[in-house]
N, C-alpha and C positions, 0 to 999 in steps of 0.2 A: 637595949642592946641587941638582945636576941631579933627583935625585930628589923633591926637595921642589919645583922648578919643574914636573915633570911632572905631579904631583898636583894644583898648582894651575892648570895647563891645563887638566886633565881636568875640574876641578870647574867651571870657567868654560864649558868646552864642554857638559858635562851641564846647565847652568844655561841655557845658551842653548837647547838641544834643548828643556828643559822650557817655558821660555817661548814657543819657537816652536810647540809644542804647544799651550799653552793658547790662544795668539791663534789658532792654526786652530781649536781647538773653538768659541772664541767666534764668529769668524767662521761657523763652521758652524750653529752654533744662533741667532745673533743678530746676524748679518749683514745682514740685511734692515732692522732697525731703525736700525742705524748708517749703512749706505747712506741710507736715506731722510731721516736727520736731516742728514747733509750735502746733500743734494738739496734739501731745503729750506732751508739755509743757502746754497745756491748760487742759490737763486730771490732769496732775498731781498736778494740784492748787487745783482741787476738790478729787482726789484719791491718795491713796499710793497703794504701789505694795508690794506683799508677794515676797520674796527671798527665795524660797523653800530650806529646808535643804535636802541633800542627804543620802538616807538610807544607813546604813553600808553594807558592802559587807560580805558575809558569805563564807567561803573557806574550803576545807577538810583540814587533816592535811598534804598533801604534796601542799599545796598551789593553788589547783585547785579550781577556781571560781563555787561555787553551786546555789550562788544567788548574782545577781547585779543590781545597778540602772541606767539607760542610761536616758540622758538629753532628755527631749520632749517638745513640746510646744503645749500650748493649744491656738486655734486660737479666737480671740476675736474682736466681731462686735460693735463698737459704732454707734447705730442706730442714736442717736442725730446729730452726724456729718454727715452721710449719708444724711441723710434728711433735713440737712441745706442748699442743692442747690439740687434741680431736676434732673440735669446733673451728680450728682453722683450716682444715682441709679443703671440704666442700668450696666455702666462700672463696678461697684465693685460686684454686685450680678452675671456677666458673670465670672469674676475674679477667684471668688470663687466657681462657679460651674465648671469651666474649671480644676483648679489647684487639688481642694480638692474633686470633685464628689459631692458636696453637692445638694441636691435636692431643685431646683429653688423655686419652690412655697412655700417651707417651709419658706426659705430665706425671700423672699418677704412679706408673712405674718408677721413675726418678724418684718420687717421695717414699714411695715404699719400698725399693731396692735395698738390699743388704750394702750394696756397693755404694750408693749415692744419699741413702736416707739420712745420714747424718754430716752429711757435706753442707756448710756453708757459703758454697762458690758453684753454683750450675747455673752457665750461661743457657737459657732457652730459647732467646731470641738476638740475633745480631743486627746491629745498625739500623735500629727503629728510629725514625723522625723525632723532631721535639714536639710535633704535633700528636704523634701519636703517644708520647711520653705524658703529654698533658691530659690526653685523651683517658689514660689509665688512671691518671692521679685525680681527674674530675669525677670518674666512675667511683672513686675510693672515698671521696669527700664527703662531708654532712655538711650541707648549708646552714648558715646560721637560723635561716627562716623555715627550716624542714617542717614538711607535713608528713614526712616518713614517720611508719610505724616504729614501734620499739622494737619488734622483731627485725624490720629492716635495718635499721641503725646497729642494731647488734652484729648482722651479717655483714655490714660494711667495715663495722670495728673488728671483726675476725678474718679479714686479709691480710694476711702477715707475711714477713720473708721475702718480700719483693722488694729489689732496690734497682738504681740504673747507673750503669758504669758509663762514664764518658768515653767516646772514641769520635773517630774521624773517618769519614768515607769519601775516597779519589773521586773526583766527579771531573768529565770530560765536555764541556757544554757542546762542543760540535761531533761528539760521539765518533765517527769513522775519520774525521778530516786530520790529515796529515800524522795516521796512526803510526806508519812505519818511522817517522821521525820522532814523534813524541813519546812512543812506547806506553808503559802502562807499569802497573804497581802490582805485584803479587800480594802484599799486605802492606800495612801502614807505612813499613821501613824498608820493603825488600823489592827492587826492580832489577830486571837485567837487559832490557831492552829500551832502545832509542834514549832521548835526553833524560827522560826518569831513570834510566839505569846506569848512563855515563857521569852523572852529576847525583846520584841517588844520597851520598853521604852529606851533600851540602842541603839537600831538599830535605832531608828526613828531620833534624832537629835532635834535642834531648829530650827525653822524658823527664817530668817532675815525679814527687813522690808525696806524699802526706801519710804521716804517720801518727795514729791516735791512740791513747792509751790513758788508763786509769791510775792516777797518782798516788801516793799512800794515803793523804788526807780525801781519797775518793774524788777527787776533783779529775773532769776529763781533760786531758793535755793534749797539745798537737804540736807536731812539728810539720812545716811545708817547705818542700825545695820547688820552687816554680819551675815549670816546664819552661824549656828554651824552643822555640819553635825555629821551623828550618828557615834556610834563604830561600827568597824568591829567585826567579830568572828570568831575564828578558831576551828575548831571541830576536835574531836578524830576520825570522821568518815573517810574512805579510800574508794575514790572514785572505786579504781579497785576491793575493795573487795564486795563492793556494788554492782558494776557491775555483778562480778560472782554470788554473791546470787540470783540476780533477773532475771538473765539467768537463771540459773536452777529452780527456782522457777515458771519461765514461762514456761519451759519444761514439768514440771508436770502439771500446769493447762490446757496446750494443749494436753496433752496425756491422761489425768485423770480428773483432776478437783476436786473440794471439795467447800462445804459452805465457806471455808476459811482457809488462811493457812498463818502461821506467821513464821519468822525466825530472829533470834538474834544472831550476832556475838561477841563476847566480848572477852578483853584482861583480863585473869584473875588473873593477877598481879597487875592489878593498877584499874579495873571497868570502863576502857574506852570502848565505845560501838564502834567497827570498822564498823559494818553494822548492819542496820534495816529494815526489810520489812514485812510490814501487809497485803500482799496479792493482795489487791483492788488497783488498778491505775488508777490515774487521772494527766492531763497535767497540772503542776503548772502555766503554763500560760495561762491556761483556765479552771479554777477550777469549775467552774458552769456547764460544760458539763458533762453531764450523760453518753453520748455515748458508754464509754468504757466499762460500765455495763449493760445497756438497750439498748433495740433496739429504734427503730423512735415510733414505735407505742405504747410501752407500757410508753414511755416519754410523748408521747402526751396525753394519756389516765390520767395522773396523775393531781390530783388537786394542787395546792399551798402548803397545808399541806403535800400530799403525796411527792411532790419535795423536800421540806425542808427536811423533814424525810430521804429521799434518799441521798441528799446531804451530811446531818449530819453523815450517816451510811458511807458514800463513804470517808469524812473527817476523820472520827474516826482512832485512831492508835490502832489497835488490839493486838499489842505486850505491851500496856502499859495501856490500859484503858479494855479491855474486862478481864472478870473472868470466870474461868471453873475449873471442876476436873481435877486435873493435871495426877491421875494414877501413875504407877510405878515408874516414874522418880524421884519421891521423896525417894523411898526405900534406896539410899545411903544417905541421909539427914537422915534420922531416923535413920539408922544404926549409922552412925556417931555419933549422938547425945547420942544414947545408951552406945554406948563406952565412951563417954567421961565424960557418968553420973555414969560410973562404973557399969550400970545395968547388961552389958553382958561384956565377955572377947573375944579376938582374938581368942583363944582355944576353944569356945564354939560350939557345933554342937546342929542342931534342927532335929526334926523329923518330916517329913513332910507325912500325910497319906493322901491327898487330901481335908481336911477341917476341919472346927472347928465349934462345938455347942457352944452355948451361951442360957442362961437362965436356966429353970428347968424343969424336965419331965412333958410333958403333953403341954409346954409353951418353945418349943425349938426353936432357930432361927439358922441354918445351914449355912455357909459363906464357899463357895467352894474355892479352888486353881484352878488355869487356867487347871493344871493337874489334872485331878478328880482322877487317880489311884495313886496321891503322888510321890513325889521324892524321898522317903526315907529319910535315916540320911545325912545330908548337914553341910559342913563347911560353914562360913560366906562368903566366896568367891563362893560357889555354890550357897548361897543363893540370891545373886544378880545377877550369869551368869542365873539361871533357873526362874530368877523374880517370887520367890516362894510366894504365898502370906501368905500360911499356917504358914511359919517360920516369916513372917514379925508379923502376928497377934500375934504370941508368943513373942516376941521381944515387941511389944506395951505393953502386958498384963506385962512384966517386968518391963517396965518403970512406968506404972500406968498413970491415968488422969493427975495429976498436974505436974507430969515432962513431960510429951508429951506435954501439952500445954506451958509449959516453954520451949521446945527446940524451939516449932514453933514462939513463941516470939523471941527466941535468932537468929533464921536465918530470921527474919523479915516478916513470914508471918502472915497476917493480918494489916500489917501497911506499908505504902508508903516507898518505899526505897530512896526518894530524887530524884529521876533522874529530871534533868533539861528539861522536858517537861510537857505540862500541861495536867489536865484531868486523872493522875496517878489513878488507881484503887486501893482499899484496899484488896479485897478478903472477903471471909466469913468464919468465923473460929467457932469452939464450946467454949463454957465456962465449967467451971467444973458443972454448974447446966444443962447444956444439953448433955455434952458427958458423956455417958456410955459404959459399955463392948463392946457393938457391934459396937458403933460409934467409941470408940478407935481402934478396931480392923481393921475398914474399913480404917480410917484415916492413919493407919501404913502402908498400902499398896497405898495410895492415892486418897482415895474417902471419900465423906462424908464431904469434904471441898473445898473451892475455892481459887486460888490464880490467880495474872496475870504472864504473861510469864516473865516480868522483875524481880519478885520476885523469879520466881522458878531458874532461871539463875544466879542472882545475889547470891544466896544460896549455889548454886552449885560450884560457884568462890570459895567462902571460903571454901568449903570442899576439895577441890582438890588444892589450893594453899598454904597450910601448916595451915590454918585455920582463916585467914584474911578476914575480911568482910569490902570490901571498898564501898564507894558510887557511884552507877553506873552514869555515866556523859558524857556528848557530848561535852560540849565546854571547851576548854582547855586554849583559850587565848583569852581575849577581847584587841582590840588594838583602838586607836584613828583614826581620819582622817588622820593624818599626817605618821600612818604606826606605831607608837611608840605603845609597849605594856603597857596596865596601869593596866593589871590584868593577872596574871599566875593562874588558876585553876588545882592546883596539885591534885594528888589522895589522898583522904579524908578516912584515916582507921578509921573506925567507933568502932571496937570490933573484939575480936577475939573469935571464937564461938568453934573451937577443938585445938586440940596439934598438931602439927605437925607430929608426929608420927601416930597418927591416921588419917590424911589427907593422909599420904603415903599409909597406908593399905588400905582406901577405893580406892585410885588409883589402887593399884593391884586387887583390888576386880572388878573394873569396868573395867579394862582390860580382866579380865578372860571373862566378859561378850563380848566382843568383839572377843576375840580367840577362844573361845567355847561354847559361851551361846546364849542369844536371840538377841544379838546385832552384829552377824557375818556378817550380810550384809552390816554394815557400815563400815568395813576393807577398808582401803586404803594401797595399797601394798607398804613397804619399810618401813613404819612409825607405831611406836609404839603407842596405842591409846586406853583410855577406853571410855566406853560408857553405856548408861542404855536407855532401851525402856520403853514406857508408853501406856497402853491402859486404858481408862474411859470411862466406859457406861453411857450416859449422863440419867439425871433423867426426867421425871421417868423411871424408869428400864423396860426393857423389850421391848423397842420401836424399838431397832435395831438402835440405832444411838450412835456413839463413837466419842471421841476425841483421836487421836493418835500423838504419839510423840517419839522424841529421842533427848538427849543430849549426847554429846559428846566431847571429847578433845584429845589433841595431843601436843608434845609427852608424854609419861606417866610419867616420871623421871621429867620433866620441863616443865609443859603446858603451852604453848605460845597462844594456842587458844582455846575457848571455844564455842560450837555452839549449838543451840536449836532451834528443827523444830517442830511446832506443824501444824497438820492438822484437821481441823474441819469438821466432817462428809465427808471424801472422798466419791467421785463417783463411788464407787465399790460396788458389792453386799455384799462382808463381809467387813464392816466398821472396825471391831474388830484387823486388823493386822497392827501390827507398823511397818512393813516390808516397807511402801511407807514413812514415814519420813526419814528411814534409807536411802533408794534410795537418796533423794535429799540430805541428808547430806554428803553422800558418794560421790554424783557428785560435790558437793561444795568443800569439802575438797580434791578431789582429783585433783582440779586446784588450791585451796587456798593455801593450803602450800607449793607448789613451788614458788607461786607468792609472798607470805612471806619469802622466802629463807629459809624456816625451812628443815634443810638437813635431808634426811632419816636415822633413825636409827635402821634400822633391815636390813640390806644389810649386806651379809656374804662376796659376791666377787666383791662387785663394782658395782653391775649392781642393777636395782630396776624393777621387772617385771610390767608389764603396769596393772593399775586397771581395771576390767570388770565391766562397768556400767550396769545399768538396760537395758534390751534389747528396752525398749520404749525411753531409751536415747542413741539409737543407740548403745547398748553396747550388753552384754551377762551376762545371768543370768543361774546358773545351776538349774537343775529340777530333782526332780525323776522320771523316766521313768516308765511306765506301774503303775501309781498309781494316785490316785485322791482323792477328799475330796466329802463323801455323802451329804444328805440333813441335817443331824442332826451333821455335822463338824467334823466327822470321817475320819480316812484316810483308806482307802480300797484299794484292788488290782481291777485288771479289773475285776474278778468275784464277786467283793461287798463284799470280806471277809475282817474282820478286819485287820490289821498289824500295826507293830510298824515302828519307824525311819528305823530299818535295812531291812525291809519287811518281817518280820518274822511275821505267823499268831498268833493271839491272841484272847482270848476270851474278853466279854465286862469289865471283871476286870483287864485285862492287865497279865492274863496267857498265856505262851506259847502253842502253838497247832502244832500238826504234820500234815503234808498235806491232811491226811485223817480225819481230824477233832479231833481227841485224843489228850490228854492232853501229854503234855512233862515232864517226871519223872525223879528227880535226884536220885542219889545213895540210898538215904534214904527215898526213895519212896514218895517225896512230889512234890506238883506242883510247877513249874518253873515259875517264876514272869519275864517278858521282864525287861532287865536293861537299855533298851534305849527309854522308853516310853516318858522321858523328851525331847528327842532330837527333838518331836515333837513340834516344836516352831517357831518363828518368822523368822527363817533363811530358813523355808521349803516354797517352792513355788510349787502348785501343779499343775496340768495339764493345769487347767483355769486360773493360774497365781494369784491365791489367797492365802493367807497364813492361817494358823491356829493362832486362837486367843491367845493373851497372857492374856485374862481374859475372863472367861466364864460368860454368862449373867447371872445375878442372881437378883431376884425382891427383895431378903433380904437385901441388900445391900442399908442403909440407904442414903438419899439424903443430901446435905448440910443443916444447920440449915437456918430457914428462916430469911428474912432480908428486911425490907422496906425501909433502908435508901439509897439515892442515893449514888452510889458507888464512884462518882467525887465531891459529896456536898463538900463546904467549901474548895474546892481546889484554893488555893489564889497564884497557878503559883509560889511557892516559894520553892526552895531546903530545905528540913529539913536539910540536912548538910551545907548549906552556906548560910550567911544572904544574904540579898537584896542586900546591898553594894559590897559584896563580888563577887555575879552574876553579877554585872554590872546593877542593877534594881533601881530604884528608891524608 
């Protein structure tokens, strides 16, 4: 019996020895894993973990990703755990320095400082990648077939108190593309600019939570509330169209430059924005970097307030927020309103003698036309083609103050369009009390009031599309995290501004401007198109500073695309020439129309001649040889004699001269006035590469009414045409 008992005792003792050996081996090989698991559980007893929601993705109309969120990790240091054993300090610090490149001195300060040594949550590095996280884990792990020494294994085991917190990093694959329109995030759930800002609450989602604790029986219990990822957005924006626009805007900035330049491309049949570029560019992945606009010395010299002002200006969307006097691009809109109101008819003609007088003798104000010699008798088509201020002043007078202001309101000048972008401006309009005959006359040709780019292009959409005013918009669909469509934002028709027949008439008048008027430079071969130039002298008048613009569409009978180019103070000697925005528009349209599969409609033999672009765009532009512009802005020959568009000598009043300086006389003994003075237009390029202005500098032209309100005050970032719920907002 004793012998059997001894054998049993020996077996039990042997089993215990084997078990102890196994435990020792496991602890030796994998003790770090178990220690860290227990540590994690201990942390969960006192802490809970946020499970971040993924911000929604932003797509263009073709499914290209414009903004997305990639999973990253914050490196968290539990100082209390590291300080629980002095053997943990050096291995942990060395691992963090080796893998993440952290500053050793700063780490040791955190671990030993009275303020942080007991902290269980110190983020030592934010937003590291999955690869970086794995590299750290591999560094700390001990392979099963390790050849490491016992000391090396122990050092690995002593790496303690480091864990990873999930987060998301907003990424913009195309960097600066459409930066004004997209906007950016200040943090994972905060944004104020662009689409990111307007739809912030819809994109953000709701974070989840994980609660960990020890139950009474010492089991680890967990409660998990899953994160609800944000909605994704599909935009009307077209990646290819945006790239084409930015390509040619960059070309102009590099060749010429300006204080600012803006371009909008819109679908006139729906109000969908296809492209929008405000000129100033910055990398959405690094939005606080001013180096794209300022030198290193300029940035270093800025104080905090100046830096913030510079950043705010860079982040601003010129196309939506900034206001300016639009100039002659409003003439087709004013004419359309006058026709709709019955104040003029399509058969009316107007006589331009080069100016209009306002007031009474002794207190007279003279407002000039760009052609100071006068255009003579003009049809409505010729008024638009010649960009005649005189005729437009007469049309404004026929409308009268109340009807003119009513027309401005009909086309939403002075009101927000409701585009789904934040910080939309209003513009500044006259009222019945502030608009008198001079203000009315100047407003009729686009000066004396201010608007935004989006107001002008959207008003023009309704003029050329049959009279239908659609709310401009960028978001077309809202999708949940599973990809299911939760909201389709269809074109929102707000009103009809003019009849379809008047719309067709205005399209033909704008076509005349492209074929034989001030918009000829915008012509794209093979396509029918309409357009209108704009030149507005900035206030105060006489300072030589201008805003020049061009708005155009194609094809004429069925407009599928509308483009608006605004250049604020181009870096040229003569800023008043609207040929420069035409160069930009022509280059964009020559590439955009084929890209959009819009077929040429002016080809007779099946072939389309190549469009010759501006020579600074590596193209070619026709010039008048042996002629130039003198210091007074007059067209002259090599000897300094005044000449007309055909090269004929003229006097200062436009009457034809013979080569010896004598007057040409007709059969009735009357002096002959040149018939082609109005040919001196935006399409003319002198030997210096500059063009004659569409508008003359005139100090008698009043500026916009004074306005002390903030143009973006009370912007609740909610579309006037869509409710918050419809827009996917809270």
